[in-house]
N, C-alpha and C positions, 0 to 999 in steps of 0.2 A: 533656205533649205530647198534641195531638189525635190521635185514632185515624185511621190511614190504611189504605185497602184497595187493594192492588195487583191489578189484573185483567189476566191474561195471555190474549191473544186467540190461540187456537190454530186454525189452518186450514191447508189444504194445496192447492197449485196443481199438484201432481204431482211436485214435485222439491225441496221444502224441509223434509222431515222432519228431516234431519240438522241443519239450521240451527235449526229450532224446538227441538230437544232441547238444543242448546248454549245457546240463548237462555234457555230455562226453567231450565237448570242454573245459569246466571249469576244469575237472579232468586232461586232457592232458596238458593244459596250465600250471597248477600248479605243476605237478609231473613228466612229461615225462623227461627222462634223468637224474633224480636225483639219486645219489649214494645210493645203498642199498634199492631202491624202485622199485617195479615191478607193472605193470598195466596189467590186463587181463579183457577182456570183455566176459561175459557169456551171450550169445544170446539164449534166452529161447524159441526155437522152433517157432519163428515168421518170421525171415529173412526180416523184414520190417523196423523196427524203425530206425536203424542207418546204413543200408546197404551202402548208398551213402557216408555218412560221414566216415565210417570205412576205405574206400579206401584212404582217405586223411591223416590219422594219422598212426603213427608207433607204434601200440600196438597189442599185441596178442589177437586173438579172438577165442573163442570156440563156434561153432554153434551146439546146441543140437537138434537132430531130433524129440525128444519128449519133450513136455512141462512138466517140473517137478516143476513148480511154485517156489515161493520164498524160502520155507524151503529146497527144494532140491538144490537150488542154494547155500544156505548157507553151506549145506553139501559138495557140490562139491568144493567150495572155500577153506574150511578147508582141504579137501583131497589134493588139489593141493599144498597148503601151506606146509602141512606136507611132501609131496613127494619132494618138492623143498627146504626144510629147511628154510622157512620164519618163523621168531619168532613171528610176529604179522600180523593180517589181518584187513582190513577195508572194510566191505561190504557197497556198495553204491547203493542205489536205483536211478533210472534214472530221478529223479526230484529234485536232490540236487545240490547245487552250492558252490564251495569252495572260501574262502577268508582266509587271514592270514595262509596260508598253512605251514609256518615255524613253527607253533605251533605243527604240527604232530610230529616232532622230540622231542619236549619237552614232549609230551604225552607218547611216547615210553620210554623215559628216566624215566618218572614218574612211568610207569607200571613196568619197570625192578626193580625199587627201592622198590616196595611194593609187598611182597609175599601175602598179604591178599586182594589184589585188582586184579581181573581177566580181567577187561575191563574198558574202559573210554568213556563216552558219549561226543561227539564232536560237536553236533548240537548247534546252537546259543542259549546261555543261560547266564543270568546274575544273580548271586546269590543275589545281593542286590535288584533285582526286581523280585524275583522268583514267587511272586503271579501272575505276568503278564503272566507267562508261565504255569499256572495251568489250565489244560483242563476243570476241573469241576468248575472253577470260572467264573460266567456269565459276569464278568467285565474284564476278561483277555484280554489284548491287543495284545498278540502274538499267536493267534490261529494257524497260520501256523507252529510255532515252539513249540507248547505246548505238554505237556505230563501230565499224571495223577500224581499229586504231592503227592502221598502216595504209600506205598508198597502194590501193588495189590495182591501179593502172600500171605504175612503174615497178612496184615491189620494193621501192626504196624506203629506207627508214625515215620516219617523220622528223622534220627539222622545225623547231619552234623559235620564233622571234617575239620578244615581249617580256612583260606586259607593256602595251602602249596605251596611254590614257587620252581619251577624247571625250570632252564633256565630263559627265559623271561615270563613264563606263571604261572598262579595261578590255583590251583586245590582244589577241595573239595572231601572228601571221605564220602560216605553215604551208607545206606542200601537200596537205591533206586533199583527197580527191573530192570531186563534186558530189553533192547530195541533192536530190530533187526537192525535198521539202522537210522542214521549213528553212528558207534561205532568203536573204536579200541579195538581189543580183542587179548589176548595172544593166539597163535595158539594151545598151549597145553590145554588151557581152552576150546576153541572152540571144540577141539577133545573130551574132556571129556563130554561136553554137548550131543554130538551125540552118544557117547558110551552108555550113559544112556538110550537113547530112541530107539536104534536100535531093541529092542525086540518088539516094537509096529509095527504091520503089516502095518498100513497105517498112514501117518502123516497128520494132518490138516494143512491148509494153511492160509495165512493172519493172522488175530488176533488170530485164534486158534493155529496156529503154533508158533506165538510169545509167546502166553500164555504157551505153552508146554515148550519152552526154558526158560521162566521165572521161572517155577517151578524147572526145572533141575538146573538152575544157583543158585537158593536159596538153593538147597540141597548140593551144593558144599561148602556152608558157606562162600562165597566170597563177599566182598563189591564192590561197583561200584565207579569209579572215575568220576568226572564231571569237564570238562574244562571250567573255567570261561571265558565268552566271546565267546567260541566256535571257530570253524574254518570252518564251513559250515552251510548252511541254506536251508530250504525247499523252493520250489518255492513260490513266493509271492502270496499267495492265501488267505490272511487274510480277505480281503473285501468280504463279503457275503459267507464266507466259512461255509459249514455245519459242525456240530459237528462230524458226521461220516457217511460215505456212506456204511459202512460194512453191516448193516442190509438190505440194498437194493440190495446188490450185490449177484448174483448167486454163486460167488466163496466162499461165506460164508459157503456153504455146500460141498465144494470140498475137497477131500483128495488125497494124492498121494501115490502110491505104493512104499513102501520102497525097494522092490526088484528091481523096475525099477531105482530108484535113485542110488542104489548100482551098478547096471549093468553099467549105464552111467558113474558113477564116476570112475570105473575101466578102462574105455576106454578114459579118457579125453585127452590123448596125441593124439589119432586118430582124435579128433575133432578140433585140432589147425588149424587155417587158413593156407592153403597151404599144409596141409597134407591130410590124407585119407578121413576125414569126412566132410570137408568144401569146399565150392566153393569160 
């Protein structure tokens, strides 16, 4: 099996410490000690969300003194994976919970077998009920797990190939756009995405950053895998969940300095817990 690095993105908006601890607990419970699997916590300049819980678990932690937001964390994760020779990465936001973690091995075997697929979506999804996961469907029942069920980069209709069976799991191959998390991505593809955008002086964050990676992924001409049934899910917020908080958030207009991201990424070993940069 190819080596896989799970990167947990730890940050705090003032009220999600409890959620982050539960999410990290799920990650550790399912993956700690597994062969060819690494876990690293990327603590994004807050020192608050999981400080107490991190003392209880045996995982590597990098505390960054400067907040580089989500797109910077993606860059840092792929840099660490490249340096340590992990063939696949799993970026995990701090409000996702794993189940059926044995499917991750099947996902990696599937990715290795397909040169035309660069990444695989692993969030809860059922192909037979895909309309329920359509974010633009007013009758969709799976708001917390939803996505826009069309290709937002090209505007083309989605094409589906499958089901394809690898191990005990079923997969579909589609022209679906890139999503930031949760996803299993080939490290080499991850690296190519950021190679394309390093010439941009400042990177947008949140949906802006995700949109930038969508366009870069589309330029690579790669398809997306989709794990039928998924192996993780977003926190249960379907009831009363708003369509998007993006327009209301001040982070909508935030961007990050690429120079700062590059600087921190070159120093990641210093920030490992127990070494020079972390307490």
